[in-house]
C-alpha positions as CSV (number, residue, x, y, z in Angstrom):
1,M,-3.8,16.4,20.4
2,E,-3.1,18.9,17.6
3,L,-0.6,17.8,15.0
4,T,0.7,20.1,12.3
5,L,2.8,18.6,9.5
6,L,5.4,21.3,8.8
7,G,6.7,19.1,6.0
8,T,5.8,15.8,4.5
9,G,8.6,15.0,2.1
10,A,11.8,12.9,2.1
11,P,14.9,14.4,3.8
12,L,16.0,16.0,0.5
13,G,12.5,17.4,-0.1
14,L,10.4,17.2,-3.2
15,P,11.3,18.2,-5.8
16,R,14.9,17.2,-5.2
17,P,17.5,19.9,-6.0
18,D,18.7,19.6,-9.6
19,C,16.7,16.4,-10.3
20,P,15.3,16.2,-13.8
21,C,12.9,13.3,-13.2
22,A,9.2,13.5,-14.1
23,V,8.0,13.4,-10.5
24,C,10.2,16.2,-9.5
25,A,9.2,18.2,-12.5
26,R,5.5,17.8,-11.5
27,S,6.1,18.5,-7.8
28,R,5.6,22.2,-7.9
29,G,3.4,24.6,-6.1
30,P,1.0,22.7,-3.8
31,R,2.7,19.4,-4.7
32,A,6.1,20.6,-3.4
33,R,7.0,19.0,-0.1
34,S,9.8,20.0,2.4
35,A,11.5,17.5,4.7
36,T,9.0,15.9,7.1
37,A,8.7,17.6,10.5
38,L,5.8,17.4,13.0
39,L,4.7,20.0,15.5
40,V,2.6,18.5,18.4
41,D,0.4,20.9,20.4
42,G,2.9,23.6,19.8
43,A,5.2,22.1,22.5
44,L,7.0,19.1,20.8
45,L,8.8,19.3,17.5
46,L,9.7,15.9,15.9
47,D,12.5,16.4,13.4
48,L,14.2,19.8,12.9
49,T,14.4,20.7,9.3
50,P,15.6,23.8,7.3
51,G,12.9,26.5,7.3
52,A,11.0,25.0,10.2
53,A,10.1,28.4,11.7
54,L,8.9,29.7,8.4
55,A,6.9,26.6,7.7
56,A,5.2,26.9,11.1
57,A,4.4,30.6,10.5
58,R,2.9,29.7,7.1
59,S,0.6,27.2,8.8
60,G,-0.5,29.8,11.4
61,H,1.7,28.4,14.2
62,S,4.9,29.4,16.1
63,L,7.8,27.5,17.5
64,V,8.0,29.8,20.6
65,G,6.3,27.4,22.8
66,V,8.3,24.3,21.8
67,R,9.8,22.7,24.9
68,Q,11.4,19.6,23.3
69,V,13.0,18.8,19.9
70,L,13.5,15.2,19.0
71,L,15.2,13.7,16.0
72,T,14.3,10.4,14.4
73,H,17.2,9.8,12.0
74,P,20.7,11.0,11.2
75,H,20.5,14.3,9.3
76,D,23.1,14.4,6.5
77,G,24.1,17.5,4.7
78,P,24.8,21.0,6.0
79,A,23.9,21.8,9.6
80,V,20.4,23.0,10.2
81,E,20.2,26.4,11.8
82,V,18.4,26.3,15.1
83,P,15.9,29.1,15.5
84,A,16.5,31.3,18.5
85,G,15.0,30.1,21.7
86,L,14.5,26.6,20.5
87,P,15.8,23.7,22.7
88,T,18.8,21.7,21.5
89,A,17.7,18.8,19.3
90,G,18.5,15.2,20.4
91,R,17.5,11.6,20.1
92,V,16.2,9.4,22.9
93,P,17.6,5.9,23.5
94,D,15.4,3.0,22.4
95,G,12.8,2.2,25.0
96,Q,13.4,5.3,27.1
97,E,10.3,7.4,28.1
98,L,10.2,11.1,28.7
99,T,7.5,13.2,30.4
100,L,7.3,16.7,29.1
101,I,6.3,19.8,31.1
102,S,3.4,20.0,28.6
103,G,2.0,16.7,29.9
104,H,3.0,14.6,26.9
105,R,4.6,11.3,27.4
106,V,7.1,10.3,24.7
107,R,8.6,6.8,24.3
108,A,11.4,5.9,21.9
109,V,10.4,2.9,19.7
110,P,13.2,0.7,18.3
111,M,13.5,0.5,14.5
112,D,14.9,-2.2,12.2
113,S,17.1,0.4,10.5
114,P,19.1,3.4,11.7
115,G,16.7,5.8,13.3
116,T,14.2,6.1,16.2
117,G,10.4,6.1,16.2
118,Y,8.4,8.0,18.8
119,E,5.2,7.1,20.5
120,V,3.5,10.3,21.8
121,T,0.7,10.2,24.3
122,S,-1.2,13.3,25.2
123,A,-2.5,14.2,28.7
124,D,-6.0,13.1,27.5
125,G,-4.7,9.7,26.3
126,E,-4.6,10.2,22.5
127,R,-1.8,8.1,21.0
128,L,0.4,9.0,18.0
129,L,3.2,6.9,16.4
130,Y,5.7,8.7,14.2
131,L,8.4,6.7,12.3
132,P,11.5,7.8,10.5
133,P,12.2,7.5,6.8
134,G,12.9,4.0,5.6
135,G,12.1,2.6,9.1
136,A,9.8,0.0,10.4
137,P,9.3,-1.0,14.1
138,A,11.4,-3.9,15.4
139,G,10.5,-6.5,18.0
140,L,6.7,-6.5,17.4
141,A,6.3,-10.3,17.2
142,G,5.1,-10.9,20.8
143,G,1.6,-10.1,22.0
144,R,-1.1,-7.7,20.8
145,L,-0.9,-4.0,21.1
146,D,-3.6,-1.4,21.5
147,P,-4.3,0.5,18.3
148,Y,-2.9,4.0,17.9
149,D,-5.2,6.8,17.1
150,M,-2.8,8.0,14.3
151,V,0.3,6.6,12.6
152,V,2.6,8.9,10.6
153,A,5.1,6.9,8.7
154,D,7.0,6.1,5.5
155,V,4.3,4.0,4.0
156,T,5.6,4.2,0.4
157,G,9.1,3.3,1.3
158,R,8.3,0.7,3.9
159,P,4.9,-0.8,3.3
160,D,5.9,-3.8,5.3
161,G,6.2,-1.6,8.4
162,L,2.5,-0.9,8.2
163,A,1.8,-4.6,7.6
164,R,3.7,-5.4,10.9
165,L,1.7,-2.8,12.8
166,R,-1.6,-4.2,11.5
167,A,-0.5,-7.8,12.3
168,V,-0.1,-7.0,16.0
169,G,-3.2,-4.7,16.3
170,A,-1.3,-1.5,16.6
171,V,-3.1,-0.2,13.5
172,G,-6.8,-1.0,13.7
173,P,-9.8,-0.1,11.5
174,A,-10.2,3.3,13.1
175,T,-6.5,4.2,13.0
176,E,-5.7,7.2,10.7
177,V,-2.5,6.5,8.8
178,I,-0.7,9.4,7.2
179,A,2.1,8.9,4.6
180,V,5.1,11.1,5.0
181,H,8.8,11.1,3.9
182,L,7.4,11.1,0.3
183,D,10.1,11.0,-2.3
184,H,10.4,11.0,-6.1
185,D,10.3,7.3,-6.5
186,V,6.5,7.4,-6.2
187,P,4.2,9.3,-8.6
188,T,2.7,12.4,-7.2
189,G,-0.8,13.9,-7.4
190,A,-3.9,11.8,-8.1
191,E,-1.8,8.6,-8.7
192,L,-0.2,8.9,-5.2
193,D,-3.7,9.4,-3.6
194,R,-5.0,6.3,-5.5
195,R,-2.2,4.1,-4.4
196,L,-2.4,5.2,-0.8
197,A,-6.2,4.9,-0.7
198,A,-5.9,1.2,-1.8
199,A,-3.9,0.7,1.4
200,G,-6.3,2.7,3.7
201,V,-3.8,5.6,3.9
202,R,-3.8,9.2,2.8
203,A,-1.3,12.0,2.2
204,V,-1.8,15.7,3.1
205,P,-0.1,18.9,1.9
206,D,2.6,20.6,3.9
207,G,1.2,22.8,6.6
208,T,-1.9,20.6,7.3
209,T,-3.2,20.5,10.9
210,L,-4.8,17.3,12.1
211,Y,-6.4,16.4,15.4
212,V,-5.4,13.1,16.8
213,G,-8.3,11.2,18.3
214,D,-11.0,13.1,16.5
215,Y,-13.5,11.3,14.3
216,H,-12.2,11.0,10.8
217,E,-13.1,9.1,7.7
218,V,-10.5,6.3,7.0
219,P,-10.1,5.6,3.2
220,E,-12.2,2.6,2.3
221,V,-10.2,-0.3,1.0
222,P,-12.0,-2.1,-1.8
223,R,-12.7,-5.7,-0.8
224,R,-12.7,-7.1,-4.3
225,T,-10.5,-5.8,-7.1
226,L,-9.9,-7.0,-10.6
227,V,-6.7,-5.9,-12.3
228,T,-6.6,-6.4,-16.1
229,G,-4.1,-5.5,-18.8
230,G,-2.0,-6.9,-21.6
231,A,1.2,-8.9,-21.4
232,R,4.0,-7.2,-19.4
233,S,1.7,-4.2,-18.8
234,G,2.6,-4.2,-15.0
235,K,-0.7,-5.6,-13.9
236,S,0.8,-8.2,-11.5
237,V,3.0,-5.4,-9.9
238,E,-0.2,-3.3,-9.5
239,A,-2.0,-6.2,-7.8
240,E,0.9,-7.0,-5.5
241,R,1.3,-3.3,-4.5
242,R,-2.3,-3.2,-3.4
243,L,-1.7,-5.9,-0.7
244,E,1.8,-5.1,0.5
245,T,0.5,-3.3,3.6
246,F,-1.7,-6.3,4.6
247,P,-0.4,-8.4,7.5
248,E,-1.3,-11.7,5.8
249,V,-1.7,-12.6,2.1
250,L,-2.2,-15.9,0.4
251,Y,-0.8,-15.7,-3.2
252,V,-2.8,-18.1,-5.4
253,A,-0.8,-19.1,-8.4
254,T,-3.0,-20.7,-11.0
255,G,-0.2,-21.5,-13.5
256,G,1.3,-24.4,-11.5
257,T,4.7,-25.8,-12.5
258,R,5.9,-26.6,-16.0
259,E,8.6,-29.1,-16.2
260,G,11.3,-28.4,-18.7
261,D,10.2,-24.8,-19.4
262,P,13.0,-22.5,-18.3
263,E,11.2,-19.3,-19.4
264,W,8.2,-20.1,-17.2
265,A,10.6,-20.9,-14.3
266,E,12.2,-17.5,-14.7
267,R,8.8,-15.7,-14.7
268,V,7.8,-17.6,-11.6
269,G,11.1,-16.7,-9.9
270,L,10.8,-13.0,-10.6
271,H,7.3,-13.0,-9.1
272,R,8.5,-14.7,-6.0
273,E,11.4,-12.3,-5.5
274,R,9.0,-9.3,-5.6
275,R,6.6,-10.7,-3.0
276,P,7.1,-10.1,0.7
277,G,8.6,-13.0,2.6
278,S,5.6,-13.2,4.9
279,W,3.2,-14.1,2.1
280,R,2.2,-17.7,1.6
281,T,1.7,-19.3,-1.8
282,A,-0.8,-21.9,-3.0
283,E,-0.5,-23.4,-6.5
284,T,-4.0,-24.4,-7.3
285,C,-6.9,-23.7,-9.6
286,E,-9.5,-24.7,-7.0
287,L,-10.5,-21.1,-6.3
288,V,-14.1,-21.6,-5.0
289,P,-13.1,-23.3,-1.7
290,L,-10.7,-20.5,-1.0
291,L,-13.3,-17.9,-1.7
292,V,-15.9,-19.6,0.5
293,E,-13.8,-20.0,3.6
294,D,-12.6,-17.2,5.8
295,G,-8.9,-16.3,5.9
296,P,-6.3,-13.6,4.9
297,A,-6.4,-11.6,1.7
298,L,-6.2,-13.5,-1.6
299,L,-4.1,-12.5,-4.6
300,I,-5.2,-14.6,-7.5
301,D,-2.8,-14.6,-10.5
302,C,-4.3,-15.2,-12.8
303,L,-7.8,-15.8,-14.2
304,S,-6.6,-16.5,-17.7
305,L,-4.6,-19.5,-16.5
306,W,-7.5,-20.6,-14.4
307,L,-9.7,-20.5,-17.5
308,T,-7.1,-22.5,-19.4
309,D,-7.3,-25.2,-16.7
310,A,-11.1,-25.1,-16.7
311,M,-11.2,-25.6,-20.5
312,D,-8.7,-28.5,-20.2
313,R,-11.0,-30.2,-17.7
314,V,-14.1,-30.0,-19.9
315,G,-12.4,-30.7,-23.2
316,A,-13.4,-27.3,-24.5
317,W,-10.5,-27.1,-27.1
318,D,-12.1,-29.8,-29.2
319,D,-14.9,-28.6,-31.5
320,A,-17.0,-31.7,-31.1
321,T,-16.6,-31.9,-27.3
322,W,-17.4,-28.2,-27.1
323,A,-20.7,-28.7,-29.0
324,D,-21.5,-31.9,-27.1
325,G,-21.7,-30.5,-23.5
326,G,-18.3,-28.8,-23.2
327,Q,-19.7,-25.3,-23.5
328,A,-22.4,-25.9,-20.9
329,A,-19.8,-27.5,-18.5
330,L,-17.5,-24.6,-18.8
331,R,-20.2,-22.0,-18.3
332,E,-21.3,-23.9,-15.2
333,R,-17.8,-23.8,-13.8
334,T,-17.3,-20.1,-14.5
335,A,-20.7,-19.3,-13.0
336,E,-19.7,-21.2,-9.8
337,L,-16.5,-19.1,-9.6
338,V,-18.4,-15.8,-10.1
339,A,-21.0,-16.8,-7.4
340,A,-18.2,-17.5,-5.0
341,V,-16.7,-14.0,-5.7
342,R,-20.1,-12.4,-5.1
343,A,-20.5,-14.2,-1.7
344,T,-16.9,-14.0,-0.4
345,R,-16.0,-12.1,2.8
346,R,-12.3,-12.1,2.1
347,T,-10.3,-9.3,0.5
348,V,-9.5,-10.4,-3.0
349,V,-7.3,-9.0,-5.7
350,A,-7.4,-10.9,-9.0
351,V,-5.3,-10.5,-12.1
352,T,-6.4,-11.3,-15.6
353,N,-5.4,-10.6,-19.2
354,E,-7.0,-8.5,-21.9
355,V,-6.7,-10.7,-25.0
356,G,-9.5,-9.3,-27.2
357,S,-7.8,-6.1,-28.5
358,G,-5.1,-7.6,-30.7
359,V,-4.9,-10.0,-33.7
360,V,-7.9,-12.4,-34.1
361,P,-6.7,-15.9,-33.3
362,A,-6.2,-18.1,-36.3
363,T,-7.9,-21.2,-34.8
364,A,-11.4,-21.9,-33.6
365,A,-9.9,-23.0,-30.2
366,G,-8.0,-19.8,-29.9
367,R,-11.0,-17.7,-30.7
368,R,-13.0,-19.7,-28.2
369,F,-10.5,-19.0,-25.4
370,R,-10.5,-15.3,-26.3
371,D,-14.3,-15.1,-26.2
372,E,-14.7,-17.1,-22.9
373,L,-12.0,-15.0,-21.2
374,G,-13.8,-11.9,-22.2
375,R,-17.1,-13.2,-20.7
376,L,-15.3,-14.4,-17.6
377,N,-13.6,-11.0,-17.1
378,A,-16.9,-9.1,-17.5
379,S,-18.7,-11.4,-15.1
380,F,-15.9,-11.2,-12.5
381,A,-15.6,-7.5,-12.8
382,E,-19.3,-7.0,-12.2
383,E,-18.8,-8.5,-8.7
384,C,-15.8,-6.2,-7.8
385,E,-15.9,-2.9,-6.1
386,E,-12.9,-1.7,-8.1
387,V,-11.7,-2.6,-11.6
388,V,-8.3,-1.4,-12.9
389,L,-6.8,-1.4,-16.4
390,V,-3.0,-1.3,-16.5
391,V,-1.4,0.1,-19.7
392,A,2.4,0.7,-19.9
393,G,2.6,0.4,-16.1
394,Q,-0.1,3.1,-15.6
395,A,-3.2,2.1,-13.8
396,L,-6.6,3.4,-15.1
397,V,-9.5,3.0,-12.7
398,L,-12.5,1.8,-14.6
399,R,-14.7,1.4,-11.5
400,G,-14.3,2.5,-7.9
């Protein structure tokens, strides 16, 4: 099944008309994207957008052979001029199936928001799922589904939709996932590619032709990632973003609860509000057992609080205790953690702090914590496929 993406942008396109934002300013030339529309085997057009005929011609195709035009979502704004000879566009009721003269079978997939998704099966059995902007499939809770060969969806706007598809087996390890409906709320260029690759997804330029069911290289998702940065740098947001398309995540909070500390309670509340409702939370510093056992992806936030707890346990804040076995006990505990990271088979994203680039702590205990955290970060990073430094909300890939 041949699939040509006549456009890959949001309904208003990218750049948006008269928008002064930085993303729109950078979305010029090859980074410009018209509204998403898909041409399947020259016979089926999914979403009719302005300039569809010209977009097809630029990609070396024609709309002359199109036998069916289906819409996925309400199209606001001025009416789209229908090219001569093109069938009238329409939407299919949820659950209804069409068989086209071309041999394609099309089934309307219910969404959890206004719009319709379409499952397209070729005469040879290749299966494509195309979802509307801002939409995720509804009613997927029961049973397992066979994986699609390709999914084309609003991954940046609805990452939870991809998580749902993965949870029921509709997206498997070999499924190619293409991000479309790309808007100006997500950075463009290399940063977009980096974010999508972390989720096993990719974006392609307008006019790209893909072959559903052919062998392709799926972006490799790093199994162990360390995200580091300063206070309020955006490192926790970066870590959470990396796992928002996963069907299951265990969020490991190493800070615990602090009675009578309203500022801490506010920080914890903000983190919880950001996280998907399907994630589970464990408040613990016992990381080694979690890393040893099998299970869903782990998000550990953060190693600096884990180290604080570890130093508490061995009395490392006291100079005399530190000299009399405290240092050896702490190093043994951190070595155990690093060994567990090396051997784990789970997907792990860990957050830590960079504390060695600022003012030198005034106390020996403070300097000790700074030094030990630096050592822990370096050892942990050595066991990770990817290491990311976050500065002012911008992620810099140090490894991977």
